[in-house]
C-alpha positions as CSV (number, residue, x, y, z in Angstrom):
1,X,179.0,251.8,17.3
2,X,176.5,251.0,20.0
3,X,178.1,247.6,20.6
4,X,181.5,249.3,21.0
5,X,180.0,251.9,23.4
6,X,178.3,249.2,25.5
7,X,181.4,247.0,25.5
8,X,183.6,250.0,26.4
9,X,181.2,250.9,29.2
10,X,181.3,247.4,30.6
11,X,185.1,247.3,30.4
12,X,185.3,250.6,32.2
13,X,182.8,249.6,34.8
14,X,184.7,246.3,35.5
15,X,188.0,248.1,35.6
16,X,186.6,250.7,38.1
17,X,185.2,247.8,40.2
18,X,188.5,246.0,40.1
19,X,190.5,249.1,41.1
20,X,188.1,250.0,43.9
21,X,188.0,246.4,45.3
22,X,191.8,246.3,45.2
23,X,192.2,249.6,47.0
24,X,189.7,248.4,49.7
25,X,191.5,245.1,50.2
26,X,194.8,247.0,50.7
27,X,193.4,249.3,53.4
28,X,191.4,246.6,55.2
29,X,193.1,245.5,58.5
30,X,193.7,241.8,59.0
31,X,192.4,240.3,62.2
32,X,195.2,239.9,64.8
33,X,196.1,236.4,65.7
34,X,198.1,234.5,68.3
35,X,201.7,235.6,68.2
36,X,201.0,239.1,66.9
37,X,202.0,242.2,68.9
38,X,199.1,244.1,70.4
39,X,198.8,247.6,68.8
40,X,199.2,250.5,71.2
41,X,196.0,252.5,71.8
42,X,194.5,255.1,74.1
43,X,190.8,255.3,74.9
44,X,188.6,256.9,77.5
45,X,187.2,254.7,80.3
46,X,183.8,254.8,82.0
47,X,185.0,257.4,84.4
48,X,186.3,259.8,81.8
49,X,190.0,258.9,82.4
50,X,192.4,258.1,79.6
51,X,193.6,254.4,79.4
52,X,196.9,253.9,77.6
53,X,197.6,250.3,76.7
54,X,201.4,250.9,76.8
55,X,201.1,251.6,80.5
56,X,200.2,247.9,81.2
57,X,202.6,246.0,78.9
58,X,205.2,244.3,81.1
59,X,203.1,244.7,84.2
60,X,199.8,242.8,83.6
61,X,198.3,240.2,81.4
62,X,195.5,242.0,79.5
63,X,192.2,240.4,78.7
64,X,190.6,242.6,76.1
65,X,187.2,241.8,75.0
66,X,185.3,243.6,72.2
67,X,181.5,243.5,72.4
68,X,178.8,245.1,70.3
69,X,176.5,246.9,72.8
70,X,176.0,247.8,76.4
71,X,172.8,246.3,77.9
72,X,172.1,243.8,75.1
73,X,171.3,240.3,76.0
74,X,174.5,238.4,75.0
75,X,176.8,241.3,75.9
76,X,175.3,241.5,79.4
77,X,175.8,237.7,79.8
78,X,179.4,238.1,78.7
79,X,180.1,241.1,81.0
80,X,178.5,239.3,83.9
81,X,180.6,236.2,83.2
82,X,183.8,238.4,83.3
83,X,182.4,240.0,86.5
84,X,181.7,236.6,88.1
85,X,185.3,235.4,87.3
86,X,186.9,238.7,88.1
87,X,188.7,237.5,91.3
88,X,190.1,234.5,89.4
89,X,191.4,236.8,86.6
90,X,192.9,239.2,89.2
91,X,194.6,236.3,91.1
92,X,196.1,235.2,87.8
93,X,197.6,238.6,87.2
94,X,195.2,239.7,84.5
95,X,193.4,243.0,83.9
96,X,190.0,242.7,82.2
97,X,189.0,245.4,79.7
98,X,185.8,245.6,77.7
99,X,185.7,247.8,74.5
100,X,182.9,249.0,72.2
101,X,181.7,252.0,70.4
102,X,179.3,253.1,73.2
103,X,179.7,256.4,75.0
104,X,181.5,257.0,78.3
105,X,178.1,257.6,79.9
106,X,176.6,254.4,78.5
107,X,179.6,252.4,79.8
108,X,179.3,254.1,83.3
109,X,175.6,253.2,83.4
110,X,176.2,249.6,82.2
111,X,179.1,249.2,84.7
112,X,177.0,250.5,87.6
113,X,173.9,248.5,86.6
114,X,175.7,245.2,86.7
115,X,178.4,246.1,89.3
116,X,181.1,245.4,86.8
117,X,184.5,245.6,88.6
118,X,186.6,246.1,85.4
119,X,187.4,248.8,82.9
120,X,185.1,249.6,80.0
121,X,186.6,251.7,77.2
122,X,184.7,253.9,74.7
123,X,185.8,253.4,71.1
124,X,183.3,255.8,69.3
125,X,185.0,255.6,65.9
126,X,185.9,251.9,66.2
127,X,189.6,252.8,65.7
128,X,190.8,250.1,68.2
129,X,188.3,247.7,66.7
130,X,190.0,248.3,63.3
131,X,193.5,248.1,64.8
132,X,192.7,244.6,66.1
133,X,190.9,243.7,62.8
134,X,187.6,242.9,64.6
135,X,185.1,242.3,61.8
136,X,181.5,243.3,61.8
137,X,178.9,240.5,62.0
138,X,175.7,241.1,60.2
139,X,174.7,244.6,61.4
140,X,176.8,244.7,64.6
141,X,180.4,245.2,65.5
142,X,182.1,241.8,66.3
143,X,182.6,240.0,69.6
144,X,186.2,238.9,70.1
145,X,188.4,238.3,73.1
146,X,192.2,238.5,73.2
147,X,194.6,237.6,76.0
148,X,197.8,239.7,75.8
149,X,200.9,238.4,77.6
150,X,203.2,240.7,79.6
151,X,205.4,241.0,76.5
152,X,202.5,242.6,74.6
153,X,201.9,239.6,72.4
154,X,198.6,237.9,71.8
155,X,198.6,234.5,73.4
156,X,194.9,233.7,73.0
157,X,192.2,234.8,70.6
158,X,188.5,233.8,70.5
159,X,185.6,234.9,68.3
160,X,182.0,233.8,68.8
161,X,179.0,236.1,68.5
162,X,176.4,234.2,70.5
163,X,178.5,232.6,73.2
164,X,179.2,235.5,75.5
165,X,179.9,233.5,78.6
166,X,182.4,231.3,76.8
167,X,184.7,234.3,76.1
168,X,185.4,234.7,79.8
169,X,185.5,230.9,80.5
170,X,188.0,230.2,77.7
171,X,190.2,233.2,78.4
172,X,190.5,232.2,82.1
173,X,191.2,228.6,81.2
174,X,194.0,229.8,78.8
175,X,195.6,232.0,81.5
176,X,195.4,229.2,84.1
177,X,197.0,226.8,81.6
178,X,200.0,229.1,81.2
179,X,200.7,229.2,85.0
180,X,201.5,225.5,85.2
């Protein structure tokens, strides 16, 4: 009887694990890829104003970059790279937007500290991170950049945790290559 009880317990435990893993896989969002339509979202910017993504589809190319944390080393390099190329993005018809789970106040401080000329959006519950399928890396939220065309489709996607500057460089190169 002990063998049956132990075997029954093991089968029940494996069945529970299987059901739990299957349910998790079904609810997990896939990472968006080139050709996918950008999900609509609304978040609060560094000035406390609501930003609605739908307001920009058809009007601007959107460069949306997700980054882990205001004021961290790689995130600061990335933000400053977007800042340093901001005029080139603007001339190409693109609007740059940074998103992370930081507070509105943290974003305002970060923007002011580094004189960032673009929008920073607060995603405190990582809802937009999940809509885009941005995965956590180690103990941090991921770092990914998307270029959304005027039709609302993803034309470019890039993911690299430690190459902050490369996100801006590669996004701008992609946008310029489309203007030819």
